[in-house]
C-alpha positions in Angstrom: 85.3 244.3 109.6 84.8 244.4 105.8 86.4 241.6 103.8 87.4 241.0 100.2 84.9 238.8 98.4 85.6 235.1 98.6 87.4 233.9 95.5 85.3 231.6 93.3 87.1 228.8 91.5 86.7 225.1 91.9 89.7 223.5 93.5 91.5 226.8 93.7 93.1 228.5 96.7 93.3 232.2 97.5 96.8 233.6 98.0 98.2 237.0 98.8 101.5 238.9 98.8 103.1 239.4 102.2 105.8 242.1 102.5 108.0 242.0 105.6 110.1 245.0 106.6 112.4 245.1 109.6 111.9 248.6 111.0 114.7 251.1 111.5 117.1 249.4 109.1 119.1 251.1 106.4 119.4 249.8 103.8 116.0 248.3 104.4 115.9 244.6 105.3 112.8 243.2 103.6 111.3 240.0 102.3 108.3 239.2 100.1 106.5 235.9 100.4 103.4 234.6 98.6 101.2 233.1 101.2 97.9 231.1 101.3 95.1 233.2 102.8 93.5 230.3 104.7 96.0 230.2 107.6 96.0 231.2 111.2 98.0 234.1 112.7 100.3 231.5 114.3 101.2 230.1 110.9 101.8 233.7 109.7 104.3 234.0 112.6 106.0 230.8 111.4 106.2 232.3 107.9 107.8 235.5 109.1 110.3 233.5 111.1 111.3 231.4 108.2 111.5 234.3 105.8 113.7 236.4 108.1 115.8 233.5 109.3 114.9 234.0 112.9 115.2 231.0 115.3 111.8 231.3 116.9 113.4 231.3 120.4 111.7 234.4 121.9 108.2 235.7 122.6 106.3 237.6 119.9 103.1 239.4 119.2 101.1 240.8 116.3 99.3 244.2 116.8 96.3 244.7 114.5 94.0 247.7 115.0 95.3 248.1 118.6 94.5 244.5 119.5 97.4 242.1 120.4 97.6 238.5 119.2 100.1 235.9 120.3 100.2 232.7 122.4 98.5 233.3 125.8 100.2 232.0 128.9 99.7 232.2 132.6 102.2 235.0 132.8 100.1 237.6 130.9 98.7 239.4 134.0 100.9 242.4 133.3 99.1 243.2 130.0 96.5 246.0 129.9 94.2 243.7 127.9 94.2 239.9 127.3 96.3 238.5 124.5 94.2 237.1 121.7 95.2 233.5 120.7 97.0 233.6 117.4 96.5 229.8 117.0 92.8 230.1 116.7 92.6 233.4 114.8 92.1 232.9 111.1 94.0 235.3 108.8 90.9 236.1 106.7 89.1 237.4 109.8 91.5 240.3 110.1 92.2 241.1 106.5 90.9 244.3 104.9 89.6 244.5 101.3 92.8 245.8 99.6 95.7 246.2 102.0 96.2 245.1 105.6 99.0 246.4 107.8 100.2 244.4 110.8 102.9 245.2 113.4 104.9 242.2 114.4 107.3 242.3 117.4 109.8 239.5 117.9 111.9 239.2 121.1 110.8 241.6 123.8 114.4 242.2 124.8 116.0 243.0 121.4 112.6 244.3 120.2 112.8 243.5 116.5 109.9 245.4 115.1 108.5 244.4 111.7 106.0 246.1 109.5 103.9 243.6 107.6 101.7 244.4 104.6 99.4 242.0 103.0 98.1 242.9 99.5 97.2 241.4 96.1 94.7 238.7 97.1 94.2 236.4 94.1 93.8 232.8 93.1 96.8 230.5 93.2 98.8 229.2 90.3 98.0 225.5 89.8 100.8 223.2 90.7 102.6 225.6 93.1 102.9 225.2 96.9 102.6 228.0 99.3 104.1 229.8 101.1 106.9 230.5 98.7 109.7 233.0 98.6 109.3 235.9 96.2 112.3 238.1 97.0 114.2 240.2 99.5 117.2 242.3 100.2 119.8 242.3 103.0 120.5 239.6 105.6 118.6 239.8 108.8 120.6 240.4 112.0 121.8 237.5 114.2 119.7 236.9 117.3 120.6 238.3 120.7 122.9 241.0 119.4 121.2 243.9 121.2 118.5 244.9 118.8 118.9 247.6 116.2 121.5 249.7 118.1 123.6 246.6 119.0 123.3 245.3 115.4 124.7 248.5 113.8 127.3 248.9 116.5 128.5 245.4 115.7 128.6 246.1 112.0 130.7 249.2 112.7 133.1 247.1 114.8 133.3 244.4 112.1 134.3 247.0 109.5 137.4 247.9 111.5 139.8 245.0 112.2 141.8 247.3 114.5 138.9 247.9 116.8 139.6 246.5 120.3 136.3 244.5 120.2 136.8 243.2 116.7 137.9 239.7 117.6 135.1 239.1 120.1 132.5 240.5 117.7 133.8 238.4 114.8 133.7 235.3 117.0 130.0 236.1 117.9 129.0 236.9 114.3 131.0 234.2 112.6 130.9 234.5 108.8 127.8 236.7 108.9 127.5 239.0 105.8 124.9 241.7 106.0 124.4 241.8 102.2 123.9 238.1 101.6 120.5 236.3 102.1 120.5 232.6 102.6 117.9 231.9 100.0 118.1 228.1 100.3 117.5 228.3 104.0 114.5 230.5 103.5 113.0 228.3 100.8 113.6 225.2 102.9 111.8 226.7 105.9 108.8 227.9 103.8 108.6 224.5 102.0 108.4 222.8 105.4 105.5 225.0 106.3 103.8 224.3 103.0 104.2 220.5 103.6 102.7 220.9 107.0 99.7 222.8 105.7 99.1 220.2 103.0 99.3 217.4 105.5 96.8 219.2 107.8 94.5 219.8 104.8 94.5 216.1 103.9 93.8 215.0 107.5 90.9 217.5 107.7 89.5 216.5 104.5 
């Protein structure tokens, strides 16, 4: 697979823009994160989880050019082809020169399908840590709410206090607001990943 030329700058790191879109949402639920390129697909998974506010409590896979990546286990016999280990797959190995599209599936029950796009590979800004939050719109759904159909049905119920299921749904969703992003939580999650990457780099080097 062709790759973008390696960036040349002493002491610099290559970064890129990651756009995350939760498929079949209207208005679109999306995030943008500036990420370091020198990470594994497992770390990319961690970044998506933090940016969306997921709890990382379900199975997940990346699909890239018809190949599936994740965390192989002894229960993968049902798959048509072996799951490629995301922990040992470097992100640069799957990146294309200008734009890379990746499918990310989280929770095989609720089936939260995400469209990931990685663009704008460039050198980092000195003094900044990565990954870092760049923007987004709309709150991600709460977990285990029944996927896209269940999520929108719940929002319909929450908009009608007279609905017979309103109290149960309100109890389940708590103070959830579909329009409000918990930016502090996202930034804290991404900062924790950045610190972990920095620590790993120091230990390796």
